N, C-alpha and C positions, 0 to 999 in steps of 0.2 A: 505494499499499499503505500502509494506516494505522500510525503510529507507534507502539509499545507505550508504555505509561505507565511512567513513573518508580516505583520504589520508594516515594517520597515522595507520589506522586499516590494510591497505593493506601490512603494514611492515610483520606482522605476518606470512602473506601466500606467501610471497617474490615476490608477483605481482609488488610492488615497491621497489626499494631499495634508498640507499642514492644518488647514482650519478644519477637516475632519476628526484628527486627532485632539486637536485642542477642545473640539465639542463632546469628545467622549471623557475627556481629562472632567470637563466643566460639570459633565453628568455625573460623575463618579464624586466629585467633590459636594454636589448638590445632595446625592443621595447614594452613600456606600454600600447600600445593601445587595445583594447578588440580583442580576437581570441582564439580560442581554438589549443590547443597543446598537440600532441600526447605524450606520455610518460608511461614506464613501460611495462608492460605486457598486452596490450589491453585496454589503458584508455586514456582518453581526460581530459584536465582540460582548463579552461579558467583562467589564473592568474590573469588578470585585475578584475576578477568579485570575485575572490576568496579574492584580496588586498580589494576591496570596501567593501567587506562584513565582514570584520574582524576590528573592531573598533579601536584597537591599530595600526595596519598597515596602514588603511587608515589615521590616524593622524599623525603619524611619518613620512610617505612616503615623506610629503613636507616641512618638518622642516629644516631650513637650517642647525641646529648645529647638524643634525643626519648625520654621517659618512657612507661611504658606508657599513662597517662591518655591524652596526647597521641597515640599511635598509634592507641588505640581510637576518639579523635573522627575522626581520618583515615579510619580504615576504613569507620566509619560512615557519613561523609560520600560515601565513594566508593558505598557500597551504597545510599544513599537517591537518589543520582543516577543510579544505574544502572538497567536497563529488564530486569525480571526476566521470565521464561518463562512462560506459564499452562499448568498440567499437567491 
């Protein structure tokens, strides 16, 4: 079975653009409970699963010293390395 591409890989085909990733980060920050979010050209991702699967983001997200910018960067990294589902 072929491995699904990471979100980062989808930038090269323009199926995903920077604004799409920013919207997913915003959605996660607004509601961090699990749930799929549609983004890009026909993809879905669960940002809560992406964050939980990314060791740095998972550790950093609850640190009291982490400011909003650092949290956003960690969530973004987790989303970029996740493998979204094509719908």
